[in-house]
C-alpha positions as CSV (number, residue, x, y, z in Angstrom):
1,M,0.0,0.0,0.0
2,S,1.3,3.4,-0.9
3,T,1.8,6.0,1.8
4,L,1.7,9.7,1.6
5,E,4.7,11.0,3.5
6,T,6.1,14.5,4.0
7,A,9.7,13.4,4.1
8,A,11.6,16.6,4.0
9,Q,11.0,20.3,4.0
10,S,12.8,23.5,3.1
11,D,11.6,27.1,3.1
12,Y,10.1,26.6,-0.3
13,L,9.7,23.0,-1.1
14,C,8.2,19.9,0.4
15,R,9.1,16.3,-0.7
16,I,6.1,14.0,-1.1
17,A,7.0,10.3,-1.4
18,I,4.8,7.5,-2.8
19,D,6.7,4.7,-1.0
20,P,6.4,1.9,-1.8
21,L,4.8,1.8,-5.3
22,S,1.9,-0.7,-5.1
23,R,0.9,-3.4,-7.5
24,V,4.3,-3.5,-9.3
25,E,7.0,-6.2,-9.2
26,G,10.0,-5.1,-7.1
27,H,10.5,-2.1,-4.8
28,G,10.5,1.6,-5.9
29,K,9.1,4.9,-5.0
30,V,8.1,8.2,-6.6
31,T,9.0,11.6,-5.1
32,L,7.4,14.9,-5.8
33,L,8.8,18.3,-4.9
34,V,5.9,20.6,-4.2
35,D,6.0,24.3,-3.4
36,R,3.7,26.2,-0.9
37,E,1.1,26.8,-3.7
38,H,1.0,23.0,-4.4
39,H,2.7,23.4,-7.7
40,I,4.7,20.4,-8.8
41,R,8.4,21.3,-9.2
42,Q,9.8,17.9,-9.8
43,A,8.6,14.3,-10.2
44,R,10.9,11.3,-10.2
45,L,10.8,7.5,-10.1
46,H,13.4,6.0,-7.8
47,I,14.6,2.4,-7.7
48,V,15.6,1.8,-4.1
49,E,16.9,-1.7,-4.3
50,F,20.2,-2.9,-5.7
51,R,21.1,-6.3,-7.0
52,G,24.5,-6.7,-8.6
53,F,24.1,-9.7,-10.9
54,E,26.4,-8.2,-13.5
55,K,29.2,-8.2,-10.9
56,F,28.8,-11.4,-8.9
57,I,28.5,-13.7,-11.9
58,Q,32.1,-12.6,-12.9
59,G,34.4,-15.6,-12.4
60,R,31.6,-18.2,-12.8
61,P,31.7,-20.8,-15.6
62,Y,29.7,-19.8,-18.6
63,W,27.5,-22.8,-18.5
64,E,26.2,-21.8,-15.0
65,V,25.0,-18.3,-16.2
66,P,21.6,-19.2,-17.7
67,V,20.5,-20.9,-14.4
68,V,22.0,-18.2,-12.2
69,V,20.7,-15.1,-13.9
70,Q,17.1,-16.3,-14.0
71,R,17.1,-15.8,-10.2
72,L,16.8,-12.1,-11.0
73,C,13.1,-12.6,-11.1
74,G,10.4,-15.0,-10.1
75,I,7.9,-13.6,-12.6
76,C,10.0,-13.6,-15.8
77,P,12.8,-16.1,-15.1
78,V,12.3,-17.8,-18.5
79,S,13.2,-14.5,-20.2
80,H,16.5,-14.2,-18.5
81,N,17.2,-17.9,-18.9
82,L,16.5,-17.7,-22.6
83,A,18.5,-14.5,-23.3
84,A,21.5,-15.9,-21.4
85,S,21.1,-19.3,-23.2
86,K,21.2,-17.5,-26.6
87,A,24.4,-15.7,-25.5
88,V,25.9,-19.0,-24.3
89,D,24.9,-20.7,-27.7
90,Q,27.2,-18.2,-29.3
91,L,30.0,-18.9,-26.9
92,V,29.9,-22.6,-27.8
93,G,29.6,-21.9,-31.5
94,A,26.0,-23.1,-31.8
95,H,24.9,-20.4,-34.2
96,N,22.0,-22.5,-35.5
97,I,20.5,-24.8,-32.8
98,P,18.4,-27.8,-34.0
99,P,14.7,-27.1,-35.0
100,T,13.4,-29.2,-32.1
101,A,15.4,-27.2,-29.6
102,E,14.4,-23.8,-31.1
103,K,10.7,-24.7,-31.2
104,I,10.8,-26.0,-27.6
105,R,12.5,-22.7,-26.6
106,R,9.8,-20.8,-28.5
107,L,7.1,-22.7,-26.7
108,M,8.5,-22.0,-23.3
109,H,8.9,-18.3,-24.3
110,Y,5.2,-18.1,-25.3
111,G,4.3,-19.8,-22.0
112,Q,6.3,-17.0,-20.2
113,I,4.6,-14.3,-22.2
114,L,1.2,-15.7,-21.5
115,Q,1.7,-16.2,-17.7
116,S,3.5,-12.8,-17.2
117,H,0.9,-10.8,-19.2
118,A,-1.9,-12.6,-17.2
119,V,-0.3,-11.8,-13.9
120,H,0.2,-8.2,-14.7
121,F,-3.2,-7.4,-16.2
122,F,-5.5,-9.5,-14.0
123,H,-3.7,-9.4,-10.7
124,L,-2.0,-5.9,-10.8
125,A,-3.6,-3.6,-13.4
126,S,-7.2,-4.7,-13.8
127,P,-8.4,-2.6,-10.8
128,D,-7.2,0.5,-12.9
129,F,-9.8,-0.5,-15.6
130,L,-12.6,-2.0,-13.5
131,F,-12.7,0.7,-10.8
132,S,-12.3,4.4,-10.8
133,F,-8.9,5.9,-10.0
134,D,-10.3,7.3,-6.7
135,D,-11.9,4.0,-5.7
136,P,-11.3,3.3,-1.9
137,I,-7.9,1.9,-1.4
138,A,-9.3,-1.0,0.6
139,H,-11.2,-2.2,-2.4
140,R,-8.9,-1.2,-5.3
141,H,-6.9,-4.5,-5.6
142,I,-7.3,-8.1,-6.7
143,G,-9.5,-8.8,-3.7
144,G,-12.0,-6.2,-5.0
145,V,-11.8,-7.8,-8.5
146,M,-12.5,-11.2,-7.0
147,A,-15.5,-9.9,-5.1
148,D,-17.0,-7.8,-7.9
149,F,-15.9,-9.6,-11.1
150,P,-15.3,-13.2,-10.0
151,D,-15.3,-14.5,-13.6
152,I,-12.6,-12.2,-14.7
153,A,-10.5,-13.0,-11.7
154,R,-10.9,-16.8,-12.3
155,Q,-10.0,-16.4,-15.9
156,G,-6.8,-14.5,-15.0
157,V,-5.8,-17.3,-12.6
158,R,-6.5,-20.0,-15.2
159,L,-4.6,-18.2,-17.9
160,R,-1.5,-17.8,-15.7
161,K,-1.8,-21.4,-14.6
162,Y,-1.7,-22.6,-18.2
163,G,1.3,-20.5,-19.0
164,Q,3.1,-22.0,-16.0
165,E,2.2,-25.5,-17.2
166,V,3.8,-24.8,-20.6
167,I,6.9,-23.6,-18.7
168,Q,7.0,-26.7,-16.5
169,V,6.7,-29.1,-19.5
170,T,9.5,-27.4,-21.4
171,T,11.9,-26.4,-18.6
172,G,11.2,-29.0,-15.9
173,K,9.9,-26.6,-13.3
174,R,7.3,-23.8,-13.2
175,V,9.9,-21.4,-11.8
176,H,13.6,-21.4,-12.4
177,G,13.7,-24.5,-14.6
178,T,16.8,-26.1,-16.2
179,G,15.5,-27.1,-19.7
180,N,18.0,-24.9,-21.6
181,V,21.6,-26.1,-22.0
182,P,24.5,-24.7,-24.1
183,G,23.5,-25.2,-27.8
184,G,19.9,-26.3,-27.2
185,V,17.6,-28.0,-24.7
186,N,17.9,-31.2,-22.6
187,K,14.5,-32.8,-23.5
188,A,11.8,-33.0,-26.1
189,L,8.1,-33.2,-25.5
190,T,6.1,-36.4,-25.2
191,L,2.8,-36.9,-26.9
192,R,1.1,-37.1,-23.5
193,E,2.5,-33.8,-22.5
194,R,1.5,-32.2,-25.8
195,N,-2.0,-33.6,-25.6
196,A,-2.5,-32.3,-22.1
197,L,-1.5,-28.8,-23.2
198,L,-4.0,-28.9,-26.1
199,I,-6.9,-29.1,-23.6
200,D,-8.9,-25.9,-23.1
201,L,-6.8,-23.8,-25.6
202,D,-9.9,-22.8,-27.5
203,L,-11.6,-21.6,-24.3
204,M,-8.5,-19.5,-23.4
205,T,-8.6,-18.0,-26.8
206,Q,-12.2,-16.9,-26.2
207,W,-11.2,-15.5,-22.7
208,A,-8.4,-13.4,-24.3
209,R,-10.8,-12.0,-26.9
210,N,-13.3,-11.1,-24.1
211,I,-10.6,-9.2,-22.2
212,L,-9.8,-7.2,-25.4
213,K,-13.5,-6.3,-25.7
214,L,-13.4,-5.1,-22.0
215,I,-10.4,-2.9,-22.8
216,K,-12.1,-1.5,-25.9
217,Q,-15.2,-0.7,-23.8
218,A,-13.0,1.1,-21.3
219,Y,-11.5,3.1,-24.1
220,A,-15.0,4.0,-25.5
221,L,-16.1,5.2,-22.0
222,N,-13.0,7.1,-21.1
223,P,-11.3,8.2,-24.4
224,G,-9.6,11.1,-22.7
225,Y,-7.6,8.9,-20.5
226,F,-6.3,6.9,-23.5
227,T,-5.6,10.1,-25.3
228,Y,-4.0,12.3,-22.6
229,F,-3.4,10.4,-19.4
230,A,0.4,9.9,-19.0
231,T,0.7,10.1,-22.8
232,I,4.1,11.1,-24.2
233,R,5.6,11.1,-27.7
234,S,8.6,8.8,-27.9
235,H,10.8,6.6,-30.1
236,Y,10.2,2.8,-30.1
237,L,12.6,-0.1,-30.1
238,S,11.9,-3.8,-30.6
239,L,12.8,-6.9,-32.5
240,V,11.0,-7.7,-35.8
241,R,11.1,-10.8,-38.0
242,A,12.9,-10.6,-41.4
243,D,9.6,-9.9,-43.1
244,G,8.6,-7.3,-40.5
245,A,6.2,-9.5,-38.5
246,L,6.0,-9.3,-34.7
247,E,8.9,-11.4,-33.3
248,L,9.4,-12.3,-29.7
249,Y,12.3,-14.9,-29.8
250,H,14.8,-14.0,-32.5
251,G,14.9,-11.1,-35.0
252,G,16.6,-7.9,-36.0
253,L,16.4,-4.6,-34.1
254,R,14.0,-1.9,-35.4
255,A,13.6,1.6,-34.1
256,R,11.0,4.2,-35.1
257,N,10.7,7.8,-34.1
258,A,7.6,9.5,-32.7
259,Q,6.3,10.1,-36.3
260,G,6.7,6.4,-37.2
261,E,9.7,6.9,-39.4
262,I,12.3,4.1,-39.2
263,L,15.6,5.1,-37.5
264,F,17.3,1.8,-38.1
265,D,15.9,-1.6,-39.2
266,H,16.8,-5.3,-39.1
267,L,20.0,-4.5,-37.2
268,D,21.9,-7.6,-36.1
269,D,21.1,-7.6,-32.3
270,R,24.7,-8.5,-31.6
271,R,25.6,-5.0,-32.8
272,Y,23.4,-3.3,-30.2
273,A,26.3,-1.4,-28.6
274,Q,26.8,0.5,-31.9
275,V,23.4,2.2,-31.6
276,L,22.6,2.2,-27.8
277,R,24.3,3.8,-24.9
278,E,23.6,3.9,-21.1
279,Q,23.6,6.9,-18.8
280,V,23.9,6.8,-15.0
281,K,22.2,9.4,-12.7
282,P,22.9,9.8,-9.0
283,W,19.3,9.4,-7.8
284,S,18.5,6.0,-9.1
285,Y,20.0,2.5,-9.2
286,M,18.6,2.1,-12.7
287,K,20.5,3.1,-15.8
288,F,19.1,5.4,-18.6
289,P,19.6,3.9,-22.1
290,F,19.4,6.1,-25.2
291,I,19.9,5.9,-29.0
292,N,23.5,7.0,-29.4
293,S,23.0,9.1,-32.6
294,L,20.3,11.2,-30.9
295,G,22.0,11.7,-27.5
296,P,20.7,11.3,-24.0
297,E,18.2,14.2,-24.1
298,Q,16.5,13.2,-27.3
299,G,17.4,9.6,-27.8
300,W,15.3,7.9,-25.1
301,Y,12.7,5.4,-26.3
302,R,10.1,2.9,-25.2
303,V,10.0,-0.9,-25.4
304,G,7.5,-3.6,-24.6
305,P,4.0,-4.4,-26.0
306,L,3.2,-0.9,-27.1
307,A,6.6,-0.6,-28.9
308,R,6.3,-4.1,-30.5
309,I,2.7,-3.5,-31.8
310,N,3.7,0.0,-33.1
311,N,6.9,-1.4,-34.7
312,C,5.8,-4.6,-36.5
313,D,4.2,-4.7,-39.9
314,F,1.8,-7.5,-39.0
315,I,1.3,-10.4,-36.6
316,A,1.5,-13.9,-38.0
317,T,-1.5,-15.3,-36.1
318,P,-4.9,-14.3,-37.5
319,L,-6.9,-13.3,-34.5
320,A,-4.1,-11.2,-33.0
321,E,-3.5,-9.6,-36.4
322,E,-7.2,-8.6,-36.6
323,E,-6.9,-7.0,-33.2
324,R,-3.6,-5.3,-34.2
325,Q,-5.2,-3.6,-37.2
326,E,-8.0,-2.2,-35.0
327,F,-5.4,-1.0,-32.5
328,V,-3.1,0.8,-35.0
329,A,-6.0,2.6,-36.6
330,L,-6.1,4.7,-33.5
331,G,-2.8,6.3,-34.5
332,Q,-4.2,7.4,-37.9
333,G,-0.9,6.6,-39.6
334,Q,1.4,7.4,-36.7
335,P,2.4,5.3,-33.7
336,V,-0.1,5.0,-30.8
337,H,1.6,7.0,-28.0
338,A,-1.0,6.6,-25.2
339,T,0.6,5.1,-22.2
340,L,-2.5,3.3,-21.1
341,A,-2.6,1.6,-24.5
342,Y,0.2,-0.6,-23.2
343,H,-2.5,-2.7,-21.6
344,W,-4.4,-3.0,-24.9
345,A,-1.2,-4.0,-26.7
346,R,-0.3,-6.4,-23.9
347,M,-3.6,-8.3,-24.3
348,I,-3.1,-8.5,-28.1
349,E,0.2,-10.2,-27.4
350,L,-1.5,-12.5,-24.9
351,L,-4.0,-13.6,-27.6
352,H,-1.0,-14.0,-30.0
353,A,0.8,-16.2,-27.4
354,I,-2.2,-18.5,-27.1
355,E,-2.5,-18.9,-30.9
356,A,1.3,-19.4,-31.3
357,I,1.3,-22.1,-28.5
358,K,-1.4,-24.0,-30.4
359,G,0.5,-23.9,-33.6
360,L,3.7,-25.1,-32.0
361,L,2.0,-27.9,-30.1
362,L,0.8,-29.2,-33.5
363,D,4.4,-29.1,-35.0
364,A,6.0,-32.5,-35.3
365,D,9.5,-31.0,-34.7
366,L,8.7,-30.8,-30.9
367,F,9.3,-34.6,-30.8
368,G,12.7,-34.7,-32.5
369,D,15.8,-36.5,-31.3
370,E,18.4,-33.8,-32.1
371,L,18.4,-31.4,-29.2
372,T,21.9,-29.7,-29.1
373,A,24.6,-28.3,-31.4
374,R,28.2,-27.3,-30.8
375,G,30.9,-25.5,-32.8
376,E,34.1,-23.6,-32.2
377,M,34.3,-21.8,-28.9
378,V,34.4,-18.0,-29.0
379,R,35.0,-15.4,-26.2
380,E,31.9,-13.2,-26.5
381,G,28.2,-13.9,-26.8
382,I,25.1,-11.7,-26.9
383,G,21.6,-12.9,-26.5
384,V,18.6,-10.7,-27.2
385,I,14.9,-11.6,-26.9
386,E,11.6,-9.8,-26.4
387,A,10.7,-10.4,-22.8
388,P,7.1,-9.7,-21.7
389,R,8.1,-6.1,-20.7
390,G,10.3,-5.4,-23.7
391,T,13.7,-6.0,-25.4
392,L,16.2,-7.8,-23.1
393,F,20.0,-7.9,-23.7
394,H,22.4,-10.3,-22.1
395,H,26.1,-9.8,-23.1
396,Y,28.9,-11.9,-21.8
397,R,32.7,-12.2,-22.3
398,I,34.7,-15.1,-21.1
399,N,38.4,-15.8,-20.6
400,E,40.4,-18.7,-21.9
401,D,39.2,-20.9,-19.0
402,G,35.5,-20.3,-19.8
403,L,34.9,-18.0,-16.8
404,I,32.8,-14.9,-17.1
405,E,35.1,-11.8,-17.1
406,K,32.5,-9.2,-18.1
407,A,28.7,-9.1,-18.2
408,N,26.2,-6.4,-19.2
409,L,22.4,-6.8,-18.9
410,I,20.0,-4.2,-20.2
411,V,16.6,-5.3,-19.1
412,S,13.2,-4.2,-20.4
413,T,12.3,-1.9,-17.5
414,T,15.7,-0.2,-17.8
415,H,14.9,0.8,-21.4
416,N,11.6,2.3,-20.2
417,N,13.3,4.2,-17.4
418,Q,13.2,7.7,-18.9
419,A,9.8,7.1,-20.4
420,M,8.3,6.2,-17.0
421,N,9.8,9.4,-15.5
422,E,8.3,11.4,-18.4
423,S,4.9,9.8,-17.9
424,I,4.7,10.5,-14.2
425,R,5.9,14.0,-14.8
426,Q,3.1,14.5,-17.3
427,V,0.5,13.2,-14.9
428,A,1.9,15.3,-12.1
429,E,1.7,18.5,-14.2
430,R,-1.6,17.8,-15.8
431,Y,-3.6,16.3,-12.9
432,L,-1.9,17.1,-9.6
433,D,-0.4,20.6,-10.1
434,G,-1.9,23.2,-7.9
435,K,-4.1,20.7,-6.0
436,E,-3.9,19.6,-2.4
437,L,-2.5,16.1,-2.8
438,T,-4.6,13.2,-1.6
439,E,-4.1,9.4,-1.9
440,P,-6.5,9.1,-4.9
441,L,-4.6,11.8,-6.7
442,L,-1.3,10.1,-6.0
443,N,-2.8,6.8,-7.2
444,Q,-2.9,8.3,-10.7
445,I,0.9,8.5,-10.6
446,E,1.0,4.7,-9.8
447,V,-1.5,4.0,-12.6
448,A,1.0,5.6,-15.0
449,V,3.9,3.5,-13.7
450,R,1.8,0.3,-13.7
451,A,1.0,0.7,-17.4
452,Y,4.6,-0.1,-18.2
453,D,4.5,-3.3,-16.1
454,P,7.9,-2.5,-14.6
455,C,9.9,-5.3,-13.0
456,L,12.0,-3.1,-10.7
457,S,14.0,-5.9,-9.2
458,C,15.2,-6.9,-12.7
459,A,16.2,-3.4,-13.5
460,T,18.4,-2.5,-10.6
461,H,21.9,-2.4,-12.2
462,A,24.2,0.6,-12.2
463,L,27.7,1.6,-13.0
464,G,30.2,3.2,-10.7
465,Q,29.7,4.1,-7.1
466,M,26.2,3.7,-5.7
467,P,24.5,6.9,-4.5
468,L,23.4,6.8,-0.8
469,Y,20.7,8.9,1.0
470,V,20.4,8.6,4.8
471,E,17.8,10.4,6.9
472,R,17.5,10.7,10.8
473,V,13.8,10.9,11.7
474,D,12.2,11.8,15.0
475,Q,10.4,8.6,16.2
476,E,7.3,10.4,17.5
477,S,6.7,13.3,15.1
478,G,8.3,11.8,11.9
479,A,10.2,15.0,11.3
480,V,13.5,14.8,9.5
481,L,16.2,15.9,12.0
482,D,19.2,15.4,9.8
483,C,20.3,13.8,6.5
484,L,23.4,12.9,4.6
485,V,23.8,12.3,0.8
486,R,26.6,10.6,-1.0
487,N,26.2,11.1,-4.8
488,A,27.4,8.8,-7.5
489,D,30.7,10.6,-7.6
490,G,31.3,9.9,-3.9
491,E,30.8,13.5,-2.8
492,L,29.0,14.1,0.6
493,S,26.5,16.7,1.4
494,G,25.1,17.6,4.8
495,A,21.7,18.7,6.1
496,S,21.8,22.2,4.7
497,E,22.4,20.9,1.2
498,C,20.6,17.6,1.5
499,L,17.3,18.4,-0.3
500,I,18.8,20.3,-3.2
501,Q,21.8,17.9,-3.7
502,Y,19.7,14.7,-3.6
503,H,17.4,15.9,-6.4
504,K,20.1,17.4,-8.6
505,D,20.7,15.7,-12.0
């Protein structure tokens, strides 16, 4: 549950913290700097946890990495496992894994997409659609959904459960499985496993279509929220298939600008470092990626379902393609920039995942005998996939003993870092500025963040020395008595400079 807290004051500014953010994965907060007239001077998303996977996997054998890095997250472990596995494939020279291995990996990936999208929409975001933004906080959660819309809640549980069953069959476990090995997978499917997964797929297809109808009804009733709320114009980045289709497992990088013009297309994902850079800021553990040619101020972009639907030319499965065409028509020839449209795009992908799973389950290659491939070892490997939340990069370099000597992970939520900050700033300026802040108003900030489906624990990676902010608070009154800031450069500031220094770029 979010709390409204006056955490620091000066003669002219008050810091309001939404801490912690609710109904998101991981730990984060939003701070607002407000003057005496209730005008918003600053709005920022802070990631307040740090997990140093890029550092502590150094020195580990390369074959351990796919199993280790999936511990980054309990919601999207398959995504990290697959991206790392694709990187390790390159290390062992398996540039083309057998068809059986690739299709089993694709099947587990679609299971991941399905279960993750179901978790986010039904368990975390659905109250934002089913209830008003100022609905009582005691009711505005999955418990309220179960009480008022039991059929929708049950469908969400069943959809997620099915995705988990696909993951279990292909990886050996529902969470943190071990199905991927260097150069392929360690087991094929059995006919019994396949037949069990075919049950109820048509029913789930209908549920996905019903949810899309619900979202379109919400749009029709509140077009202003889809048009203005948290809406920002941005560039978009995603993988696409060679023919321009939506591609979630393996493709080339495509970026469009805010007008829909292509910035680069079908770029080999192993060349990502030629077009993307990362910036570090002292007030967050999360990095700020940008398109190098445009610079950090103009080159930030968005990834995830909205980017993928905006970027692709078509979707290969018919029902999802039908929904995509209706969705992109909203943009009238340009990308759809509405942040709440992330939910709409996410459910189109959920429908696509169900269709793709059915197609794969009917593919005879799933039962093949050739499961792995090997080649000549190399020292560097890069794996890129489209995780549920967006494009995911795993980049590893090994030494002559096969031990990791360098690792770089750019996760989906990190790509969206600047965009999330821009969206909450837009909400603060449009809907909160000049008003006395209340919990329902602050919930609108959280609605904007939730649209991105951030996985904050996945995204907590930074370069250089970690910033640190310490407060001494009176136990009875809650007043801040003293504070100390160490910024990313290692410089210290005392109480007199604390507020200004901490919020300095």
